[in-house]
N, C-alpha and C positions, 0 to 999 in steps of 0.2 A: 504493500500500500504506500509506503514511504517513497518507493521508486516512482510510482505513478504521480504522486503529488509533486515531487521534484521535477519530473518530466513536464508536468503541466505548468509549473512556474517558469521553466525554460521556454516552453511553448509560447507563453504570454509575451516574454521579452523578445523572442525570435520573431513572432508575428508582428510586433510593433516595428522592429528593425526592417523586416522585409517589406512591410506596407509602406513605410517612409522611403525606403530605397526605391520602390515603385514610383512614388511621387517625384523623387529626385531625378530618376532616369527619364521619365516622361516629360517632366518640366524642362530639363536641360535639352532634351532632344527637340522640344518645341520652341526653344529660344528663351526660356524663362531665366530669371536671375534669382538665385536663392538668397533670402534674407537671413533665415535661421532655421535650424532643425532642433527640435526638442525630443530627446530620448531619455527622459527621466522615468525610471521604473516605478516611481510613486504616483505617476499621473498618466494621462493619455498622451501619446506621442503626437507630434505635429510638425509639418513642414510649411513654412511661410515663404512666399515668393515676393520679392521686391517688385518685380514686373513679370508678367507672363502674357505673351501675345495670344496664346491658345489655352486659356484656363481650363476648358473642358478636358483637354488631353492630359494636362497636369493632374486634374482632379481624378480622372479615371485611372491614371497610372498607379495610384496607391492600391486600390482593390484588385485591379486586373493583374498588374505585374507582381503585386504582393502575393496573389494566389499562385501565379505561375512559378515564381521564384521560390516563395515560401513553402509551397507544398511540393513543388517539383524536386527540389534538392533532397529533402528527406526521403521521398519516394525512390529517387535514383540511388541514394545511399543504402536504402533498405535492400536493394538487390545485390549490392556488393559487400555489405556488412550484415550478414544474416544474424549475427549475435545481437545486433541492435534493432532488429526488424520490428519488434513490439513497440518500443518507444518511438522509433522513427515514424511509424504509422500514426501513432497518437499525435505527434507533432504536426504531421501533414494534415490530419483531420482537424486539429485545433485551428490551424491557419485557415482552412477552408470554412469551418463553421464561424469563426470570429468575423472574417471579412464578409461572409454571406449574410450573417445575421445583422451586422452593422449596416450594410448597404440595403439588404432586402427589407428589413423593418423600416429603414429610412424612407421607403416608398410611402408608408403611411405616417410615420413620425420622423420627419426629416431633421436630423441634427448632424453637425460635423460635416464629413464628406458628402453625405447624402443631401444635405441642405445645399452645399456648393454645387453638386451635380445637377440638381433641379434648377437652381438659380442660373447656371450656365447653359441650360437648355436640354438636359436629359429628361426624357419622359419618365414618369414614375413607374410605368409598367416595365421599363428596361431595368430599373433598380430591382424590382420584384423578381424578374427573370434571372438576373445575376444571383440574387440571394437563393432562389430555389435551386439553380444549377450548382452553386457552391455547396449547398447542403446535401444534395444528391451525391455529389462527388465525395463529400466527407463520409457519408454513410457507406459508400462503396469502398472507400479507403479503410474504414474501420471493420468491414465485414470479416476479413481474416482474423482480426484481433478477437472478435466475438465468437468466431467459429473455432477458436483455439488453434488456428494454423500458426499463429505467432505466439510464442510463449513469453511470459514476462522474463526479463533478464535477471540474472542474479543481482543481489544488492550491490556488488562491486561496481556495476555499471552506473548505479545511482550517483556515485561520486563524479563521474564524467559530466552528467547533466547539472549537478550542483556547481561544479567548478565553472562550467560554461555559462551558467546563469549568473554567477558572481562576476565573471569577466564582462558579460554584456551590461550588467547593471553598473559596474564601476566605470566602464567606458562611457555609458550613457550619462552618468552623473557628472563625470569630470571633464569630458571632452566636448559635450554638447551643451547648448544654452539651457539654463533653468527657466521654467515658465515664470512669467511675471504676473503678479496678481493685481 
C-alpha cells in the first residue's frame, strides 16, 4: 500500500511537470514568450506567457502534449522495465485521468485551462470529448493492473519513486517561481 501511495505522489508531480512542459513546447512552437513557470508541489502548476500570438495552441499544449508525453513515457518504459510495469501503468493512468478530468469537467465548470480554452475559442463539446477519450485511455491502461497481469513491485522499488518525487519537488520549489498571492 505504501508503494502505491508513493507512486501516486510521484504521479501528481510528474503530471504537473509534463502538463506544463506541454504548454511550454506548444507556446514556444507558436511564437509565445514565457513569463514564468510555477512548479510548486504545494499548489497547482502554471505557465504564464508574456505574449502569445496563438493562445489556443499554447492552451491546448498542456493537456494534449501533457497526455502524450506524460502517459507515453511510462507506457514505453513499462515495456522495457517489466519490474516497474505496475507503477508505470499507474503513473500513465494518473496522467490520463488528471488531464481528462481537468479538461473534461471544464466543459461544464470551466476553470484554469478549460476556462482559457473556451475563452480562446474551443467549443465545450471538444473539452468533453478530450476528457472522455483520456478517461477511456486511462481505464485501458489500468486494465492489466486490475487483471493482475502487472504485479505490485517489491517495497524496494518504492524508494525509487520516493526519491524521484523528492527530486521533482525540490527542483520545482527552488528553480521555478513561487506563486504570488
